C-alpha positions in Angstrom: 70.5 -133.3 88.6 69.7 -135.9 91.0 70.7 -138.3 88.4 74.2 -137.0 88.3 74.8 -137.1 91.8 73.8 -140.8 91.7 76.4 -141.5 89.1 79.0 -139.8 90.8 78.2 -141.6 93.7 78.2 -145.0 92.2 81.6 -144.1 90.4 83.3 -143.0 93.7 82.2 -146.0 95.5 83.2 -148.3 92.7 86.7 -146.8 92.7 87.2 -147.3 96.3 86.0 -150.8 96.4 88.4 -151.5 93.5 91.7 -150.9 95.4 93.1 -153.4 97.8 96.1 -154.0 99.8 99.0 -154.8 97.6 100.0 -158.6 97.2 103.1 -159.6 98.7 105.2 -160.0 95.8 104.3 -156.4 95.0 105.2 -155.4 98.5 108.4 -156.9 98.4 109.4 -155.3 94.7 108.2 -151.9 96.2 110.0 -152.2 99.8 113.0 -153.1 97.7 112.9 -149.7 95.9 112.6 -148.0 99.3 115.4 -149.7 100.8 117.5 -148.6 97.6 116.7 -145.3 98.2 117.2 -145.1 101.8 120.7 -146.6 101.4 121.3 -144.4 98.6 120.1 -141.0 100.7 122.3 -142.4 103.7 125.3 -142.4 101.5 124.8 -139.0 100.3 123.8 -140.4 96.9 120.8 -138.6 95.5 121.3 -139.5 91.7 121.0 -143.1 93.3 118.3 -142.2 95.4 116.5 -140.8 92.4 116.6 -144.3 90.9 113.3 -145.0 92.3 111.6 -142.2 90.4 110.4 -142.4 87.0 112.8 -140.5 84.9 110.5 -138.7 82.7 109.4 -135.1 82.1 105.9 -136.0 83.6 107.2 -136.9 87.0 105.2 -135.1 89.7 106.6 -134.1 93.2 104.8 -131.9 95.5 106.4 -130.6 98.4 106.5 -127.4 100.9 107.3 -125.4 97.8 104.6 -126.6 95.8 104.5 -129.0 92.6 107.9 -129.7 90.3 107.4 -131.3 87.2 109.8 -133.5 85.7 112.8 -135.9 86.7 115.4 -133.4 86.4 113.6 -130.6 88.2 113.1 -133.0 90.8 116.5 -134.0 91.3 117.2 -130.3 91.0 115.0 -129.8 93.8 116.5 -132.4 96.1 120.2 -131.1 95.4 119.0 -127.4 96.5 117.3 -128.4 99.5 119.9 -131.2 100.7 123.2 -129.6 99.5 125.5 -132.0 101.5 125.3 -135.1 103.2 124.9 -133.6 106.6 122.1 -131.7 105.6 120.6 -135.0 104.2 121.2 -136.7 107.8 120.2 -140.0 108.2 116.6 -141.3 106.4 114.1 -143.7 107.7 110.5 -144.7 106.1 107.9 -146.3 107.8 105.2 -147.6 105.5 101.8 -147.1 106.6 99.8 -148.7 103.8 100.1 -150.0 100.5 96.9 -149.8 98.3 96.9 -151.7 94.8 94.5 -150.2 92.3 95.2 -152.4 89.5 98.1 -154.5 88.3 100.1 -151.5 87.0 98.8 -148.7 89.7 100.0 -148.5 93.7 99.6 -145.8 96.1 101.7 -146.1 99.2 101.3 -144.0 102.3 104.3 -143.7 104.8 106.1 -141.6 107.2 109.6 -140.3 106.6 112.2 -139.0 109.5 115.6 -137.5 109.1 117.9 -137.7 111.7 120.5 -134.7 111.6 122.7 -133.4 114.3 120.6 -130.5 115.1 117.4 -131.6 114.5 115.0 -134.5 113.3 112.4 -133.5 110.8 109.5 -135.7 110.1 106.5 -135.8 107.5 104.0 -137.9 105.6 104.1 -138.9 102.0 101.9 -140.0 99.3 103.4 -142.1 96.6 101.7 -143.0 93.2 103.8 -145.9 91.4 103.3 -147.2 88.0 104.5 -150.6 86.5 106.2 -149.2 83.3 108.2 -151.7 81.3 107.9 -154.1 83.9 109.5 -151.9 86.7 107.5 -150.3 89.8 108.8 -146.5 89.4 107.3 -143.4 91.5 105.5 -141.3 89.3 103.9 -138.9 91.6 105.3 -138.1 95.0 103.7 -135.8 97.5 105.7 -135.1 100.7 105.1 -132.7 103.6 
């Protein structure tokens, strides 16, 4: 048991030490994705907003209703939750941290704010992005 705990502790330490802040080029590429998403959202265009996500059935979105699997199901969830431009409001992202795990894996922690006529919901998100076919895409989104 002691050996197992030692191995697990070493593995966890290695994973923690392996992550580092994203380099400038990666930050700029990913920020470009977020900028396009914000513009699309604020124009009421959920289809364009979804361009930042991995168009695959393995996409994972976790929100207040629990996990949703797949690109189409995630889009349907957004359409149900935000049926009108007024419901969508104006979106703002504040990026808190970008951690690069390896050349093709990035974690982003941030805050979202929706400004609407009668309220201003806010929350945080953790995104996992992967570079797939030369393009960064969100493969997992936990927003709450």
